[in-house]
N, C-alpha and C positions, 0 to 999 in steps of 0.2 A: 675370760676366766670361767664363765658359765659353760661355754662350748668345750673348753679344755677339760673341765670337770666331767662333762658328759662323755667325752672321748676316753678320759682316764677310767671312768667306771666300766666302759665297754672293754677297754684294754685289760683292766683288772680281772674282769670275768674270764677273758680269754687266757690271761696269764695263770689264773687259778686252775683252769682246765689243763693248760700245758704242764704246770707243776704237778698236778695230780697224776697226769699221764706218765710223766717221767718217774715219779715215785712208784707207781704201780708197775711200770716196766722194769725198773731196777730191782724191785722186790720179787717179781715173778720170774724174771729171766736171769738175775744175778749180774754181778759186775762185768764179767767177760762178755756175755751176750749183749748187755747194755752198751758196752764199749764198741762192739761191732756195729750195732744200730746207730750209735752216735757218729761213727766214722762215715757210714753211708750217707747220713743226713748232712754231715759236714762237707763232703765232696759235692753232694747234690746242690746245696745252697751256694757253694762257691762257683760251680759251673753254671747255675741259673743266673748268678750275677753277671757272669761273662756273657751269657746268651741275651741278657737284657740290653747289652750294647749301648748303655747310657741313655736309652730311650725313656727310662723311668723319670729321672729329673728333667729330661727334655720336655716330656708331655706335661709335667707339672707346670712348667712355664708357659708353653704354647696353648694348652687347653684352657688355662685360666685367661690368657690374653685374648684368644679367639672368642671365647664365650662372652667376655666383657665387651668386645667390639661388635658382637653379633655377626662375626665372620663365619657363618655356618658352613660354607663350602670347605674352607681350610680346617675347621673344627672336625668335620666328618672325615676329611682326608687324613688328618694326623692320627685319629683314633684307629682307622682301618689300617693305615700304613704301619703304625707301631705294632699293632696286634699281629699282622702277618710277618713282619721282620723278626720279632721276638719269638713267635711260635716256630718259625723255620729254624732259627738259630738254636732254640732249645731242642728241637727234634734232632739236629745234627749232633748236639752234645749227648743226647740219649743214645743215639746209635753208637757213638764213640765209647760210652760207658759199657754198653752191652757187648761190644766187640772186644774190649780189653778185659772183661770180667773173667774170662777163662784163663787168663794169665795169673790170676791171684791164687792164693792158697785156698784150700777147701773151706776154711772157716769164713772166708770173705766172699768167695766167688758167687754163690747163689744169692746172697743178700744184695750185692751190687747189681747183679743181672735183673733181679726183680725191682730194684730201686731206680733203674734207668729212666722210667717215665717221670720221675720226680723233677728232672731238669726242666723240661718245657712247662710242666704244671706250676712249679714254683715261680718260674720267670713270668708267665702270664698272670699269675695271681698277684704278684708284686706290681706289675705294670698296671693292671686294672684297679688295684687299690689306690695307686697314685693318681690315676685319672679321677677317681671319686673324690680324692682330696682336692684336686684342682677344680672340680665342679661344686665345691663347698658342701660335700656330703661325706666328711671324714668318719662320722659315727657309723653310717651305713657300711662303709668299707671295713671298719674295724670289727663290726658285729659279724660280717660275713667271713672275713679272712682270719679272725682270731677266735671269737666266741663260738661260732657254728663249727668251725674246723675242729677245735679241741673238745667241744661237747660231744660230737659224733665219735671222735677217737676214743675218749674215755668210756663212752657207752659200749663201744665195740670191745675194748679190753675187758671191761667188767663182765660182759656177757660171755666172751670167749674164755677168759681165764678162770672166772669164778662160777659162772652159770653153767657153761658146757664142759668145763674141766679140760679145755684144750691147752696143751703145753705152749707157753709163750716163749719164743726165742727171737733172735734178730730177724730171721726170714719172715716169720708171721707178722712181726711188728712193722717191718718195712712194707709188706704187702697191704696191711691195713692203712698205713699212711697214704699209699698210692691211691687206694680206693676212695678215701675221704677227700683227698686233694682234688681228685677228678670232679667230684660233686661240687666242692666249694669253688673251684676255678670257673666252672660253667655258671654257677649262680652269680658270681661276682661280675662276669662279663655281661650277663643279662641285666644286672643292676646298672652297669655303665650305659648300656644302650637305652635303657628306660629313663635314665637321668639326663640324657642330652635334651636340649631345647627342642620343641616341636618342629621348629623351622629347619632343623638339621636334616631331616629326612625329606624335605621338599626341594632340595638342591642336589646337584651332582657334586661329588667330592672333588676338591682341588688339592693339588700337592705342591709343596715347596721342599722337595727332597733334599736339595743341596743345603738350604738353610737349616733344615732339621738335623742333617748329619754334621754340619759345621758346629752346631751346639752340642750334639750328642757325643761326638768323638772325644773331646776333652773330658766330658762327664763320664764317658765310658772308662777312660783311664782312671778317673777318680773311683768309680764304682768297683772296678776290677781290683785296684790296689787296696781300697778300703775294706771291701768284704772278703777279699782273699786274705788280708791280714787278720780280719776278725775271726776267720775260721782256721787260719794257718796253725794256731797253737794246738788245736785238737789234732790236726793232721801230723804236725811235727812230734807231738807226744806219742802218737801212734807209730811213728817211724822209729823213735829212739827207745820207747818203752812198750810194755806189754798192754794188751787190750784192757786188762783190769784197771790199770792206771788211767787209761782213757775214760773208763767209766767213772772213776773217782773225780777226775777233773771235769767231766761233763755235768756231774751233779753240782759241783761248785758253780759252774757257769750258769746252770739253770736257776740257782738261787740268786746269784748276783745280777743276772740279766733282768730280773724283775724291776730293778731300778730304772732300766731303760724305758719302761712304760711311762714313767713320769715325764721324761723328756719327749717321747713320741707323742704323748697326749697334747703337749703344747705346740710342737712343730706341725702336727697334722692340721691344726686350726689356723695358724698364722702363715703357713707356707705360701698360699696364693697372694697374700697381701704384700710380701716383700717386693716383688717385681712391680706391682702397681704403684706403690708409694715411691719407689726409687725413680721409675719412669716419669712420674709427675713432678719430680723435684722436691718431694716432701721429705727432706732429710731429717728435720727435727722430729716429725712424726715417726719416721722409720727408726731413729735412735731410741725414741720412747718405747716403741714396740719391742725392739731387740733387748733393751735393758730390762723391761718388765718380764719378758720371757726367760732371760738368763737368771734373774733373781728368783723367779718362781721355780725354775728347774733346780737351782742350788738349794733353796730352802726346803724343798721336798725330798731331794736325794740324800742330803746330809744326814738327817735322822734315820733314814732307812739304812744307810751304810753303817751307822753306829750300831744299830740292832744286829746287823749281819756279823759285825766284828765281835760283839759281846756274846751273842747267842748262837754263834756259828756251829759249835759242836752239837747241841741238841737239834738244831735244824737239819744238819747233815745226817743225823741218826734216823731221820724219817726215811731215808733211802735204804738204810740197812746199817748194821753195826760197824762194818768195815769202812764205810764211807767217811767217817770222821777223819781219815787220813788226809783229807784235802782241806782241813780247817785253815791252815796258813795261806793256801791258795785263795780261799774264799775271802779272807781279809784283804789281800792285795787287790783282788778283783773289785771289791766294794769301793776301795779308794780310787780305782780307775773311773768309776762312774761319778764320784765326787768331782774329779778333775773335769770331766766332760760336762757336768752340770754347771760348774762355775763358769766355764767358757761360753755356754749357751749355744744357740743354733748358728755357729759361725760358718760352717760349711754351706748351709742353706743360704745364708746371707750373701756369700760370694757367688754361688751358682745362680742365684736369681737376680743379681744386679750387674750382670755383664762380666763378672770376674771368673768365669768358668775355666779359662785357660790358666790363670794364676792358681786357682784352686787345684787344678789337675797337677800342675808342677809340684806344688807343696805336698800334696797327698802322696804322689808317687815317690818323691825323695824321702819323706819321713817314713813311709811304709817300707822302703828298701832298707833304711837304717834300722828300723824296728825289727824287721825280719832277720837281719844279721845278728842283732842282739838276742833275738829269740832262739835262734839255732844254737848259739853258744850257751845260753842259760839253761835251755831244756836238756842239752846233752850233759850238763854238769849237775843240775839240781832238779831235774824232773818236772813235776807239775807245779811245784813252787816257783821254779825258774820260769815256767810258761806264764804264770800270773804276774811275776815281776816284770817280765818283758812287755806284757800288755800294759801295765801301768807306766813303764818308761815310754812306750810308744805314745800313750795318751798325752803325756806331758810334752813330748817333743812336738806332736801335731798341734796341740792346743796353743802353744806359744807361737809356732810358725804361722798358723792360720789367723790368730788374733792380730799379729803384727801386719800380715798381708791385708786383712780386711780393713784395718785402721787406715793404712796408707793408700788403699785403693778407693775406699768409699767415704772415709772420714767418720765411720761409725765405730764406736768402741763395743765390740761384740762379747762383753763379759758382764758379770754382775756389777762391775765397777763402771758402768756406762756413764755415770755422772761426771767422770773425769774427762770426757770428750772435749768439753769447752776449754779446759786447760791445755789440751793438746792440739787445739786448732792452729796454734802457731807453727806446729810441725807439719801441718797439712792445710795451708791457706786456701787450696782449691776445693776444699770439701764443702761446697755450698750447693751441690746438686750432682746429678749424674754426669759422667764424662766417659 
């Protein structure tokens, strides 16, 4: 609870910076330019997730395991190997974006060309933030990746837009993000290298490439399906609707996504413990940890969602008068996080307890179904349909993952974890890892 509160405070500071940055950009650039900016970031985040190749959740497991065993050769090897692979994949993605940018319309081409470096920068930043989580330094990772990142960005916008009178548009905003992320990504990598145990640098790195890829591949499918779906609504809205509506929807997402901080604060602290507890056969302790985490997530997300639903209109007016058009979408997005909060860290539970293959199958199937629903709803109902599709997808995935986790591990991964003992008859083998 104490560590989660500390992480949450750091996340909250970063979220405040992110929110202020979005409000400033929306007001200075207008909904159309803000929509172009959001599309560039949406594509960059999705491609960075692909470039990560599942190495993020993989290093979360192996870095924590090697550090606990004091297996310093493999600890050093997995850090170096993951950094090189993700950096190379991100560079390929950046070259692809730059190569294809000339095919786009004039409104988008320059912004996408300048934003190409975001792909490797975002991929490496996410990877190294995950390494800091595995090394039990989640607060440091959040401070660097969230607070420092947005503090510099907001300062740059204020100086350029208000101090120097520079016109802020999608191109200048994307260029500022690239510069800020370059500084933050390098800082985060330095923090990872300085956080490794001293003995790590006294040995030669050892590699278990096959083992790492065996775990990373299904998790890569999970990451690709999960984050692609998480950003697909912005991209699909951009395909069916004008950039102005993308700007409206991005504002609603920015408000609703603040609820995600509450869940991230909890998972950032407990993530390394899942694999350790399950490997040692401590199923009751694992159930207790999962249940407390889910209840904490749900209890904090629910009132926040109520505030968004009731006061959605005045909050959206912070972005500009016309942004209140996305009020219905905001309400549906808030309910999405209520569903996710009630379920708790179910995906993390599966990925860290040997259920990564099952996790991958469930996420890929539910993401495909959700994407089909999203295409239909966005085409008919615009941004409200996009939000409704996201809520539907959250319900589908939560039900499927909860059932999978229960029958795989014997753990009830929701706020109703106390029901596990009653369901043991359905899972008599749930007395330890298998």
